[in-house]
C-alpha positions as CSV (number, residue, x, y, z in Angstrom):
1,M,68.6,117.2,216.4
2,Q,72.1,116.3,217.6
3,P,74.8,119.0,217.5
4,T,77.5,118.3,214.9
5,S,80.4,120.0,216.6
6,V,83.5,118.0,217.5
7,K,85.6,118.5,220.5
8,P,89.0,120.1,219.7
9,S,90.8,117.2,221.3
10,E,89.0,114.8,218.9
11,A,89.5,116.9,215.8
12,G,93.3,117.0,215.9
13,L,95.1,116.3,212.6
14,T,97.8,114.4,214.4
15,K,98.1,112.3,217.5
16,C,101.0,111.2,219.7
17,W,101.3,107.8,221.4
18,V,103.6,108.0,224.4
19,V,105.1,105.3,226.6
20,F,106.4,106.5,229.9
21,T,109.4,105.0,231.7
22,N,107.0,103.8,234.5
23,G,105.1,101.7,232.0
24,N,102.1,103.9,231.5
25,K,100.9,104.5,227.9
26,K,98.8,107.4,226.7
27,S,97.8,109.1,223.4
28,F,97.3,112.8,222.9
29,R,95.7,114.7,220.0
30,S,97.0,117.9,218.6
31,Y,95.3,121.3,218.9
32,D,95.7,122.7,215.4
33,T,94.5,126.3,216.1
34,S,95.8,129.0,218.3
35,G,92.4,130.5,219.3
36,R,94.0,134.0,219.2
37,Y,95.3,134.2,215.7
38,A,95.2,132.5,212.3
39,V,97.6,129.7,211.8
40,A,99.3,129.4,208.4
41,D,99.8,125.6,208.6
42,P,97.5,124.0,211.2
43,R,99.1,120.5,210.8
44,D,102.6,121.8,211.5
45,Y,101.3,123.9,214.4
46,G,99.8,120.8,216.0
47,I,102.9,118.7,215.5
48,R,105.1,121.4,217.1
49,G,102.8,121.5,220.1
50,L,102.9,117.7,220.6
51,K,106.7,117.6,220.3
52,K,107.0,120.5,222.7
53,M,104.8,118.7,225.2
54,V,106.8,115.4,225.0
55,D,110.1,117.2,225.1
56,R,109.1,119.0,228.3
57,W,108.6,115.6,230.0
58,G,112.2,114.7,229.2
59,K,113.5,111.4,230.6
60,A,110.0,110.4,231.9
61,V,109.2,109.4,228.3
62,E,110.6,106.1,227.1
63,R,109.3,106.5,223.5
64,A,106.8,108.5,221.5
65,I,105.3,108.2,218.0
66,L,103.5,111.0,216.1
67,Y,100.7,109.8,213.7
68,D,98.7,111.4,211.0
69,T,95.1,110.8,212.2
70,A,93.7,110.8,208.6
71,T,96.0,108.1,207.3
72,G,97.2,106.4,210.5
73,Q,100.8,106.6,209.2
74,P,103.6,107.5,211.5
75,I,105.2,110.9,210.9
76,E,108.0,111.0,213.4
77,K,109.2,109.1,216.5
78,L,111.3,109.8,219.5
79,E,114.4,107.7,219.8
80,N,117.1,108.3,222.4
81,G,115.8,111.8,223.0
82,Q,115.8,112.8,219.3
83,W,112.9,113.1,216.9
84,V,113.6,111.0,213.8
85,A,111.6,110.0,210.7
86,P,110.2,106.5,211.0
87,Q,111.7,103.5,209.2
88,V,109.6,102.5,206.2
């Protein structure tokens, strides 16, 4: 019988696709739980973590887009160093 557990990195409610200034592209999934305490809004907690990670990289990031993994719809994107709602 196969275990049904999912890795935390594959269970994220959101993901972030990042393009770096050197041309590399990578996607990251959110961690939606703290592990130490209960989180009131797991989706928001994961989004804040992804944004914090991208903001730490600063000018090394050319662009980034946050997606909802359930729907595949963009949530926010990074333009000129600012997080903005995507154009619909």
